[in-house]
KOLZA-762492 format. One record per residue (C-alpha): residue number from 1; residue in three letters; y negated, z, x negated. Coordinates in pm, 1 decimal, padded with zeros to 6 digits. Layout:
<sites>
+-------+--------+----------+----------+----------+
! kelum ! fidren !       py !       pz !       px !
+-------+--------+----------+----------+----------+
!   NUM !    ALA !        Y !        Z !        X !
...
+-------+--------+----------+----------+----------+
</sites>
This chain:
<sites>
+-------+--------+----------+----------+----------+
! kelum ! fidren !       py !       pz !       px !
+-------+--------+----------+----------+----------+
!     1 !    MET ! -00004.6 ! -00002.7 !  00011.7 !
!     2 !    ASP ! -00370.1 ! -00051.8 ! -00133.0 !
!     3 !    ASN ! -00616.3 !  00183.6 ! -00195.4 !
!     4 !    GLU ! -00771.4 !  00138.1 !  00144.1 !
!     5 !    GLN ! -00483.0 !  00348.3 !  00283.6 !
!     6 !    THR ! -00576.6 !  00655.3 !  00079.4 !
!     7 !    TYR ! -00843.1 !  00868.7 !  00247.1 !
!     8 !    GLN ! -01142.9 !  00863.6 ! -00001.7 !
!     9 !    GLY ! -01403.7 !  00922.9 !  00287.9 !
!    10 !    PRO ! -01654.5 !  01185.7 !  00343.6 !
!    11 !    GLN ! -01585.6 !  01530.4 !  00457.3 !
!    12 !    ARG ! -01506.4 !  01489.7 !  00835.6 !
!    13 !    VAL ! -01549.9 !  01757.7 !  01090.1 !
!    14 !    PHE ! -01390.6 !  01743.9 !  01444.6 !
!    15 !    SER ! -01352.4 !  01980.5 !  01715.9 !
!    16 !    GLY ! -01338.8 !  01964.4 !  02120.1 !
!    17 !    VAL ! -01364.8 !  02149.0 !  02446.7 !
!    18 !    GLN ! -01192.8 !  02112.8 !  02781.3 !
!    19 !    PRO ! -01382.9 !  02038.1 !  03076.8 !
!    20 !    THR ! -01188.3 !  02304.1 !  03284.0 !
!    21 !    GLY ! -01459.9 !  02548.9 !  03393.7 !
!    22 !    ALA ! -01793.9 !  02694.9 !  03281.7 !
!    23 !    LEU ! -01815.3 !  02716.5 !  02905.1 !
!    24 !    HIS ! -01844.8 !  03140.1 !  02797.7 !
!    25 !    LEU ! -01972.1 !  03368.1 !  02563.4 !
!    26 !    GLY ! -01644.2 !  03365.0 !  02393.4 !
!    27 !    ASN ! -01635.4 !  02967.3 !  02372.8 !
!    28 !    TYR ! -02015.0 !  03012.7 !  02231.7 !
!    29 !    LEU ! -01918.9 !  03262.9 !  01962.3 !
!    30 !    GLY ! -01611.9 !  03137.0 !  01880.2 !
!    31 !    ALA ! -01646.3 !  02799.6 !  01841.2 !
!    32 !    LEU ! -02008.5 !  02642.9 !  01963.2 !
!    33 !    LYS ! -02234.1 !  02826.0 !  01751.5 !
!    34 !    ASN ! -01996.2 !  02774.2 !  01447.8 !
!    35 !    TRP ! -02033.6 !  02422.5 !  01499.0 !
!    36 !    VAL ! -02427.8 !  02452.8 !  01487.9 !
!    37 !    ASP ! -02399.3 !  02662.4 !  01146.2 !
!    38 !    MET ! -02179.5 !  02424.3 !  01034.6 !
!    39 !    GLN ! -02426.0 !  02123.4 !  01100.3 !
!    40 !    ASN ! -02747.8 !  02290.9 !  00955.5 !
!    41 !    ASN ! -02582.9 !  02424.7 !  00640.3 !
!    42 !    ASP ! -02376.4 !  02075.2 !  00576.7 !
!    43 !    PRO ! -02573.4 !  01800.2 !  00642.9 !
!    44 !    GLY ! -02380.7 !  01573.5 !  00430.6 !
!    45 !    ALA ! -02051.9 !  01591.7 !  00640.2 !
!    46 !    GLU ! -01965.6 !  01388.8 !  00945.9 !
!    47 !    ARG ! -01934.3 !  01537.8 !  01271.7 !
!    48 !    LEU ! -01754.5 !  01467.1 !  01621.2 !
!    49 !    TYR ! -01745.4 !  01690.8 !  01891.4 !
!    50 !    GLY ! -01553.9 !  01584.0 !  02179.5 !
!    51 !    VAL ! -01505.9 !  01660.5 !  02545.3 !
!    52 !    VAL ! -01156.4 !  01630.9 !  02575.9 !
!    53 !    ASP ! -01088.9 !  01544.8 !  02929.5 !
!    54 !    LEU ! -00755.4 !  01400.1 !  02867.4 !
!    55 !    HIS ! -00635.5 !  01770.4 !  02802.2 !
!    56 !    ALA ! -00756.4 !  01862.1 !  03114.1 !
!    57 !    ILE ! -00540.1 !  01701.6 !  03340.3 !
!    58 !    THR ! -00225.0 !  01837.2 !  03205.6 !
!    59 !    ALA ! -00263.5 !  02119.0 !  03473.6 !
!    60 !    GLY ! -00388.7 !  02124.7 !  03825.9 !
!    61 !    TYR ! -00764.9 !  02003.7 !  03843.5 !
!    62 !    GLU ! -01003.0 !  01872.7 !  04069.4 !
!    63 !    PRO ! -01042.3 !  01496.1 !  04032.3 !
!    64 !    GLU ! -01395.1 !  01502.8 !  04200.5 !
!    65 !    GLN ! -01502.0 !  01737.4 !  03969.2 !
!    66 !    LEU ! -01398.5 !  01599.1 !  03639.2 !
!    67 !    ALA ! -01706.3 !  01391.5 !  03556.9 !
!    68 !    ARG ! -01960.7 !  01645.4 !  03642.1 !
!    69 !    ALA ! -01754.4 !  01895.2 !  03401.8 !
!    70 !    THR ! -01742.3 !  01654.7 !  03112.5 !
!    71 !    ARG ! -02116.1 !  01638.1 !  03162.6 !
!    72 !    GLU ! -02150.5 !  02009.9 !  03170.7 !
!    73 !    ILE ! -01967.8 !  02052.9 !  02859.4 !
!    74 !    ALA ! -02156.1 !  01805.0 !  02684.5 !
!    75 !    ALA ! -02504.8 !  02011.6 !  02781.0 !
!    76 !    ALA ! -02348.2 !  02315.6 !  02652.0 !
!    77 !    TYR ! -02310.9 !  02145.1 !  02359.6 !
!    78 !    ILE ! -02659.0 !  01996.5 !  02350.2 !
!    79 !    ALA ! -02824.6 !  02329.4 !  02478.5 !
!    80 !    GLY ! -02619.5 !  02540.5 !  02210.9 !
!    81 !    GLY ! -02792.7 !  02339.4 !  01936.0 !
!    82 !    ILE ! -02557.4 !  02057.8 !  01858.6 !
!    83 !    ASP ! -02793.6 !  01730.4 !  01748.4 !
!    84 !    PRO ! -02672.5 !  01412.7 !  01892.3 !
!    85 !    ALA ! -02887.9 !  01242.4 !  01607.9 !
!    86 !    ARG ! -02686.3 !  01442.4 !  01311.3 !
!    87 !    SER ! -02326.0 !  01499.4 !  01549.9 !
!    88 !    ALA ! -02140.1 !  01257.5 !  01748.1 !
!    89 !    ILE ! -02067.5 !  01395.2 !  02124.1 !
!    90 !    PHE ! -01836.0 !  01175.1 !  02281.8 !
!    91 !    VAL ! -01574.6 !  01196.6 !  02542.9 !
!    92 !    GLN ! -01213.5 !  01177.9 !  02480.2 !
!    93 !    SER ! -01089.4 !  00956.0 !  02766.2 !
!    94 !    ALA ! -01352.9 !  00664.8 !  02654.1 !
!    95 !    VAL ! -01182.6 !  00644.3 !  02314.0 !
!    96 !    SER ! -00855.5 !  00495.4 !  02447.3 !
!    97 !    ALA ! -00713.7 !  00524.5 !  02046.7 !
!    98 !    HIS ! -00684.3 !  00909.4 !  02106.4 !
!    99 !    SER ! -00385.7 !  00793.4 !  02375.2 !
!   100 !    GLU ! -00242.0 !  00522.1 !  02135.9 !
!   101 !    LEU ! -00230.4 !  00734.3 !  01840.6 !
!   102 !    MET ! -00052.9 !  01003.8 !  02041.4 !
!   103 !    TRP !  00195.8 !  00770.3 !  02120.0 !
!   104 !    LEU !  00299.5 !  00662.4 !  01773.9 !
!   105 !    LEU !  00302.6 !  01025.4 !  01622.3 !
!   106 !    SER !  00510.7 !  01136.2 !  01927.2 !
!   107 !    SER !  00803.6 !  00887.2 !  01748.0 !
!   108 !    MET !  00806.2 !  01135.6 !  01471.7 !
!   109 !    THR !  00720.8 !  01463.3 !  01611.3 !
!   110 !    GLN !  01044.9 !  01705.3 !  01648.8 !
!   111 !    MET !  01135.4 !  01865.1 !  02003.0 !
!   112 !    GLY !  01197.8 !  02172.3 !  01838.1 !
!   113 !    LYS !  00839.8 !  02231.7 !  01725.0 !
!   114 !    LEU !  00702.3 !  02143.2 !  02025.7 !
!   115 !    GLU !  00915.2 !  02399.6 !  02204.4 !
!   116 !    ARG !  00791.6 !  02685.7 !  01975.0 !
!   117 !    MET !  00420.5 !  02625.2 !  02104.5 !
!   118 !    THR !  00316.1 !  02939.7 !  02227.6 !
!   119 !    GLN !  00065.5 !  02821.7 !  02477.0 !
!   120 !    PHE !  00286.7 !  02597.7 !  02653.7 !
!   121 !    LYS !  00523.3 !  02926.3 !  02696.4 !
!   122 !    ASP !  00233.2 !  03090.9 !  02836.8 !
!   123 !    LYS !  00102.7 !  02810.5 !  03083.9 !
!   124 !    ALA !  00439.1 !  02727.4 !  03184.3 !
!   125 !    GLY !  00558.5 !  03049.3 !  03253.7 !
!   126 !    LYS !  00897.3 !  03080.3 !  03414.7 !
!   127 !    ASN !  00844.6 !  02726.4 !  03545.8 !
!   128 !    ALA !  00895.6 !  02539.5 !  03230.1 !
!   129 !    GLU !  01149.4 !  02315.9 !  03361.4 !
!   130 !    ARG !  00912.7 !  02187.1 !  03608.1 !
!   131 !    ALA !  00596.9 !  02159.3 !  03374.5 !
!   132 !    GLY !  00456.1 !  01823.1 !  03324.9 !
!   133 !    LEU !  00552.8 !  01602.0 !  03006.9 !
!   134 !    GLY !  00172.8 !  01609.5 !  02939.4 !
!   135 !    LEU !  00167.2 !  01991.6 !  02894.8 !
!   136 !    PHE !  00445.4 !  01969.3 !  02677.4 !
!   137 !    ALA !  00364.0 !  01717.0 !  02445.9 !
!   138 !    TYR ! -00041.5 !  01805.9 !  02450.1 !
!   139 !    PRO ! -00016.0 !  01919.1 !  02098.1 !
!   140 !    VAL !  00067.9 !  01583.8 !  01967.3 !
!   141 !    LEU ! -00246.8 !  01475.4 !  02143.3 !
!   142 !    MET ! -00421.1 !  01745.4 !  01992.0 !
!   143 !    ALA ! -00275.8 !  01605.2 !  01651.2 !
!   144 !    ALA ! -00423.6 !  01284.3 !  01750.2 !
!   145 !    ASP ! -00739.8 !  01392.1 !  01853.8 !
!   146 !    ILE ! -00805.0 !  01522.0 !  01513.1 !
!   147 !    LEU ! -00592.5 !  01268.9 !  01268.2 !
!   148 !    ILE ! -00753.1 !  00957.6 !  01468.8 !
!   149 !    TYR ! -01085.8 !  01055.9 !  01268.1 !
!   150 !    ARG ! -00910.6 !  01141.9 !  00960.5 !
!   151 !    ALA ! -01079.4 !  01472.2 !  00974.9 !
!   152 !    THR ! -01063.7 !  01707.6 !  00672.8 !
!   153 !    HIS ! -01193.5 !  02023.3 !  00845.1 !
!   154 !    VAL ! -01129.7 !  02156.8 !  01194.4 !
!   155 !    PRO ! -01319.6 !  02450.2 !  01329.1 !
!   156 !    VAL ! -01081.7 !  02638.7 !  01498.2 !
!   157 !    GLY ! -01000.1 !  03000.7 !  01689.7 !
!   158 !    GLU ! -00726.7 !  03224.0 !  01589.6 !
!   159 !    ASP ! -00531.7 !  03114.2 !  01865.6 !
!   160 !    GLN ! -00556.3 !  02739.2 !  01753.3 !
!   161 !    LYS ! -00411.5 !  02766.5 !  01430.1 !
!   162 !    GLN ! -00057.7 !  02710.8 !  01551.1 !
!   163 !    HIS ! -00176.1 !  02384.3 !  01676.8 !
!   164 !    LEU ! -00368.1 !  02302.7 !  01374.2 !
!   165 !    GLU ! -00070.9 !  02362.6 !  01147.7 !
!   166 !    LEU !  00139.5 !  02113.2 !  01369.1 !
!   167 !    SER ! -00154.9 !  01830.5 !  01313.5 !
!   168 !    ARG ! -00104.8 !  01911.6 !  00951.3 !
!   169 !    ASP !  00301.3 !  01889.4 !  00941.4 !
!   170 !    ILE !  00254.6 !  01542.6 !  01162.2 !
!   171 !    ALA !  00008.0 !  01418.5 !  00912.7 !
!   172 !    ALA !  00267.1 !  01491.0 !  00633.1 !
!   173 !    THR !  00559.0 !  01341.7 !  00797.7 !
!   174 !    PHE !  00360.1 !  01024.9 !  00839.0 !
!   175 !    ASN !  00235.8 !  00990.3 !  00486.4 !
!   176 !    ALA !  00606.1 !  01072.0 !  00362.4 !
!   177 !    ARG !  00770.1 !  00826.6 !  00601.6 !
!   178 !    TYR !  00524.4 !  00536.3 !  00500.9 !
!   179 !    GLY !  00487.9 !  00634.2 !  00149.6 !
!   180 !    VAL !  00108.7 !  00654.4 !  00196.7 !
!   181 !    GLU ! -00151.1 !  00894.7 !  00149.9 !
!   182 !    PHE ! -00310.6 !  00812.3 !  00461.4 !
!   183 !    PHE ! -00396.1 !  01115.5 !  00653.3 !
!   184 !    PRO ! -00580.5 !  01383.3 !  00488.6 !
!   185 !    GLN ! -00437.9 !  01723.0 !  00556.2 !
!   186 !    PRO ! -00703.5 !  01882.0 !  00787.3 !
!   187 !    GLU ! -00815.2 !  02226.7 !  00713.4 !
!   188 !    PRO ! -00905.3 !  02526.6 !  00935.8 !
!   189 !    VAL ! -01255.8 !  02657.8 !  00924.3 !
!   190 !    ILE ! -01263.6 !  03023.3 !  01129.3 !
!   191 !    MET ! -01626.8 !  03164.3 !  01069.6 !
!   192 !    GLY ! -01797.9 !  03449.8 !  01210.9 !
!   193 !    GLU ! -01697.8 !  03791.6 !  01349.8 !
!   194 !    ALA ! -01639.1 !  03700.0 !  01694.0 !
!   195 !    THR ! -01309.9 !  03449.0 !  01607.3 !
!   196 !    ARG ! -01145.3 !  03615.6 !  01896.5 !
!   197 !    VAL ! -01353.5 !  03734.1 !  02201.3 !
!   198 !    MET ! -01190.6 !  03921.9 !  02421.1 !
!   199 !    SER ! -01234.2 !  04014.4 !  02847.8 !
!   200 !    LEU ! -01465.2 !  04222.1 !  02930.7 !
!   201 !    GLN ! -01243.8 !  04402.1 !  03153.2 !
!   202 !    ASP ! -00955.4 !  04413.1 !  02973.7 !
!   203 !    GLY ! -01028.0 !  04439.4 !  02554.9 !
!   204 !    THR ! -00648.0 !  04337.8 !  02493.6 !
!   205 !    LYS ! -00698.9 !  03992.3 !  02634.2 !
!   206 !    LYS ! -00888.2 !  03666.9 !  02516.3 !
!   207 !    MET ! -01192.8 !  03604.7 !  02722.5 !
!   208 !    SER ! -01063.1 !  03293.5 !  02925.9 !
!   209 !    LYS ! -01206.3 !  03034.9 !  03199.9 !
!   210 !    SER ! -00908.3 !  03074.4 !  03385.1 !
!   211 !    ASP ! -00929.7 !  03447.3 !  03449.5 !
!   212 !    PRO ! -00961.9 !  03532.9 !  03825.9 !
!   213 !    SER ! -01228.7 !  03752.8 !  03778.4 !
!   214 !    GLU ! -01567.4 !  03657.4 !  03703.2 !
!   215 !    LYS ! -01637.9 !  04001.3 !  03544.8 !
!   216 !    SER ! -01415.5 !  03924.7 !  03273.8 !
!   217 !    ARG ! -01630.9 !  03676.1 !  03074.6 !
!   218 !    ILE ! -02004.8 !  03590.4 !  03011.7 !
!   219 !    ASN ! -02080.5 !  03228.9 !  03158.9 !
!   220 !    LEU ! -02337.4 !  03044.3 !  02970.2 !
!   221 !    ILE ! -02466.7 !  02925.8 !  03309.9 !
!   222 !    ASP ! -02520.8 !  03355.8 !  03420.6 !
!   223 !    ASP ! -02847.6 !  03446.1 !  03474.1 !
!   224 !    ALA ! -03010.0 !  03747.0 !  03305.0 !
!   225 !    ASP ! -02931.0 !  03953.0 !  03591.8 !
!   226 !    THR ! -02556.2 !  03891.6 !  03622.0 !
!   227 !    ILE ! -02533.2 !  03903.1 !  03216.7 !
!   228 !    VAL ! -02626.8 !  04274.4 !  03247.3 !
!   229 !    LYS ! -02445.8 !  04384.0 !  03541.5 !
!   230 !    LYS ! -02137.1 !  04215.1 !  03380.0 !
!   231 !    ILE ! -02199.5 !  04403.5 !  03042.1 !
!   232 !    LYS ! -02288.2 !  04762.1 !  03230.8 !
!   233 !    LYS ! -01931.3 !  04697.2 !  03388.1 !
!   234 !    ALA ! -01728.5 !  04599.1 !  03082.8 !
!   235 !    GLN ! -01442.6 !  04816.9 !  02962.3 !
!   236 !    THR ! -01551.0 !  05105.4 !  02718.6 !
!   237 !    ASP ! -01394.1 !  05471.2 !  02682.8 !
!   238 !    PRO ! -01538.4 !  05814.3 !  02713.2 !
!   239 !    ASP ! -01601.0 !  05832.1 !  02364.3 !
!   240 !    ALA ! -01926.8 !  05753.5 !  02166.1 !
!   241 !    LEU ! -01965.0 !  05494.5 !  01904.5 !
!   242 !    PRO ! -01771.3 !  05595.4 !  01572.2 !
!   243 !    ASP ! -01934.0 !  05613.4 !  01228.8 !
!   244 !    SER ! -01700.5 !  05374.0 !  01046.9 !
!   245 !    VAL ! -01527.1 !  05046.7 !  01194.7 !
!   246 !    GLU ! -01200.3 !  05188.7 !  01101.8 !
!   247 !    GLY ! -01269.2 !  05410.3 !  01419.8 !
!   248 !    LEU ! -01261.4 !  05126.5 !  01657.5 !
!   249 !    ALA ! -00899.4 !  05114.6 !  01594.5 !
!   250 !    GLY ! -00692.5 !  05171.7 !  01907.4 !
!   251 !    ARG ! -01008.6 !  05131.1 !  02126.3 !
!   252 !    ALA ! -01007.0 !  04750.2 !  02240.8 !
!   253 !    GLY ! -01290.0 !  04751.4 !  02478.7 !
!   254 !    ALA ! -01525.9 !  04943.7 !  02248.7 !
!   255 !    ASP ! -01437.8 !  04691.2 !  01943.8 !
!   256 !    ASN ! -01488.7 !  04429.9 !  02177.3 !
!   257 !    LEU ! -01844.6 !  04519.1 !  02257.0 !
!   258 !    VAL ! -01934.1 !  04586.8 !  01887.7 !
!   259 !    THR ! -01785.3 !  04247.1 !  01779.1 !
!   260 !    ILE ! -01987.2 !  04056.5 !  02006.6 !
!   261 !    TYR ! -02300.0 !  04241.6 !  01940.7 !
!   262 !    ALA ! -02261.5 !  04160.6 !  01567.6 !
!   263 !    ALA ! -02195.1 !  03800.6 !  01656.6 !
!   264 !    LEU ! -02480.1 !  03762.1 !  01874.1 !
!   265 !    ALA ! -02712.8 !  03940.5 !  01607.4 !
!   266 !    GLU ! -02551.1 !  03770.5 !  01329.7 !
!   267 !    LYS ! -02427.9 !  04085.3 !  01141.2 !
!   268 !    THR ! -02151.5 !  04269.1 !  01059.8 !
!   269 !    LYS ! -01966.7 !  04511.8 !  01249.7 !
!   270 !    ALA ! -02006.6 !  04766.6 !  00983.8 !
!   271 !    GLU ! -02379.8 !  04692.6 !  01028.5 !
!   272 !    VAL ! -02382.2 !  04727.9 !  01377.8 !
!   273 !    ILE ! -02186.1 !  05048.2 !  01367.2 !
!   274 !    ALA ! -02432.2 !  05179.1 !  01125.2 !
!   275 !    GLU ! -02694.7 !  05131.8 !  01362.6 !
!   276 !    TYR ! -02501.5 !  05300.7 !  01658.6 !
!   277 !    ALA ! -02296.1 !  05556.2 !  01512.5 !
!   278 !    GLY ! -02282.5 !  05867.2 !  01750.0 !
!   279 !    GLN ! -02436.7 !  05646.4 !  02021.6 !
!   280 !    GLY ! -02312.5 !  05674.7 !  02386.7 !
!   281 !    TRP ! -02253.0 !  05328.3 !  02574.4 !
!   282 !    GLY ! -02554.5 !  05428.2 !  02790.9 !
!   283 !    VAL ! -02747.0 !  05317.2 !  02476.8 !
!   284 !    PHE ! -02536.5 !  05059.6 !  02338.8 !
!   285 !    LYS ! -02464.9 !  04857.6 !  02642.0 !
!   286 !    PRO ! -02851.4 !  04811.4 !  02754.9 !
!   287 !    ALA ! -02907.2 !  04708.4 !  02401.1 !
!   288 !    LEU ! -02628.4 !  04463.0 !  02426.2 !
!   289 !    ALA ! -02728.3 !  04319.3 !  02741.9 !
!   290 !    ASP ! -03079.5 !  04266.1 !  02597.9 !
!   291 !    LEU ! -02948.1 !  04092.6 !  02306.9 !
!   292 !    ALA ! -02744.4 !  03876.7 !  02533.7 !
!   293 !    VAL ! -02994.7 !  03783.5 !  02738.3 !
!   294 !    GLU ! -03235.0 !  03710.1 !  02452.1 !
!   295 !    LYS ! -02980.6 !  03478.1 !  02283.6 !
!   296 !    LEU ! -02842.5 !  03311.4 !  02614.8 !
!   297 !    ALA ! -03096.3 !  03234.2 !  02844.9 !
!   298 !    PRO ! -03297.6 !  02974.5 !  02650.4 !
!   299 !    MET ! -02936.5 !  02802.2 !  02647.0 !
!   300 !    THR ! -02907.3 !  02850.5 !  02987.8 !
!   301 !    ALA ! -03239.1 !  02676.5 !  03124.5 !
!   302 !    ARG ! -03174.6 !  02430.5 !  02856.6 !
!   303 !    MET ! -02842.4 !  02332.8 !  03027.6 !
!   304 !    SER ! -02998.7 !  02330.6 !  03358.8 !
!   305 !    GLU ! -03252.3 !  02073.9 !  03248.9 !
!   306 !    LEU ! -03002.9 !  01854.2 !  03125.9 !
!   307 !    MET ! -02742.5 !  01903.1 !  03415.2 !
!   308 !    ALA ! -03066.9 !  01779.2 !  03616.1 !
!   309 !    ASP ! -03076.0 !  01454.3 !  03450.1 !
!   310 !    PRO ! -02735.1 !  01323.3 !  03418.6 !
!   311 !    ALA ! -02847.3 !  00970.9 !  03318.0 !
!   312 !    GLN ! -02993.0 !  01163.9 !  02997.4 !
!   313 !    ILE ! -02646.1 !  01306.8 !  02928.7 !
!   314 !    ASP ! -02478.9 !  00984.1 !  02985.9 !
!   315 !    ALA ! -02701.7 !  00828.5 !  02720.8 !
!   316 !    ILE ! -02610.0 !  01055.0 !  02489.2 !
!   317 !    LEU ! -02227.1 !  01045.4 !  02547.0 !
!   318 !    SER ! -02217.4 !  00647.2 !  02550.8 !
!   319 !    ALA ! -02391.9 !  00675.4 !  02173.4 !
!   320 !    GLY ! -02115.6 !  00898.4 !  02092.2 !
!   321 !    ASN ! -01865.5 !  00705.5 !  02243.4 !
!   322 !    GLU ! -01971.5 !  00406.0 !  02031.4 !
!   323 !    LYS ! -01964.2 !  00591.9 !  01727.3 !
!   324 !    ALA ! -01600.0 !  00765.7 !  01812.4 !
!   325 !    ASN ! -01466.7 !  00429.0 !  01901.6 !
!   326 !    ALA ! -01567.3 !  00254.7 !  01584.4 !
!   327 !    LEU ! -01420.1 !  00519.7 !  01391.6 !
!   328 !    ALA ! -01084.3 !  00546.0 !  01590.6 !
!   329 !    GLU ! -01012.2 !  00175.0 !  01595.6 !
!   330 !    LYS ! -01022.2 !  00148.8 !  01269.7 !
!   331 !    THR ! -00783.2 !  00408.5 !  01193.2 !
!   332 !    VAL ! -00535.5 !  00278.0 !  01461.9 !
!   333 !    ARG ! -00547.6 ! -00064.3 !  01333.0 !
!   334 !    GLU ! -00440.1 !  00058.2 !  00982.2 !
!   335 !    VAL ! -00139.7 !  00279.2 !  01123.2 !
!   336 !    ARG ! -00031.6 ! -00006.9 !  01308.6 !
!   337 !    GLU ! -00016.0 ! -00219.8 !  00989.7 !
!   338 !    ILE !  00134.6 !  00053.1 !  00777.0 !
!   339 !    MET !  00401.2 !  00137.7 !  01068.2 !
!   340 !    GLY !  00484.9 ! -00265.2 !  01069.9 !
!   341 !    PHE !  00334.5 ! -00393.1 !  01429.8 !
!   342 !    TRP !  00313.5 ! -00751.7 !  01474.7 !
!   343 !    GLY ! -00065.1 ! -00863.2 !  01441.7 !
+-------+--------+----------+----------+----------+
</sites>
């Protein structure tokens, strides 16, 4: 194979979010805020952030809501600080090469690896035999999402590390099978204090869009009063804040609120503890609520402006789709050549 089939391109960052509900504080602190930091601190890298709507249809969804939900995720990206002039914001389903590469990669993905995916087990539950093929195979689509851009770095939360490891395995399998160094090994990027934000109602469970309780999460579209009420009712315990981070051990609700404060304030948990050691929740919760409103209110306002002008969002997505398609079509064309397809 010639040198064009060895990855020699720039550092390239890819990540994405499903349009399956309003983004919440965990999405912002665990993903979006970190994407913005990477954008601002590493101007030389290429960045692609997708609204991964093909993943959204692997479970029950409302077809009439999908397009609006897609725009809402894009609006959150922009309101959160992703600059369309520096980072491509695109829609996964508008880039058909994702689906094609997924099929090509599925031919070299072992069933045993997919069966070990913990998220499939969690989502399928006791009805695994009745789950759709898409839900079972979506880690291969996730690998295609990353590899179609030959991404070198993927900002992920702790719960996505298993999927990224599969992407690395598939890339290595492809390279070994065809005797090329075509796909780079994508590296995980895990940043910040809040790599895993937990439910406000149960500090042992991850904050989730699918939680039936609205009190469990702060949505990026929540107004100030709603944010204050949710934090006021958040799970804690009778004890005051400790004088060290170690003192948060076994106190899931308390640890979660300190983690959220640290991430919003861009401080370490140790710095937050030093400031509030010995204080009760009657002091800490109002301080956290004020901080959350301060950080999130401008984002909420900007999202509302964008959603009131869908043509503006669509123009940004169209431009992002064009860039994503140019990169993706080149990759899948070269993959076909390496695999021996006609034409």
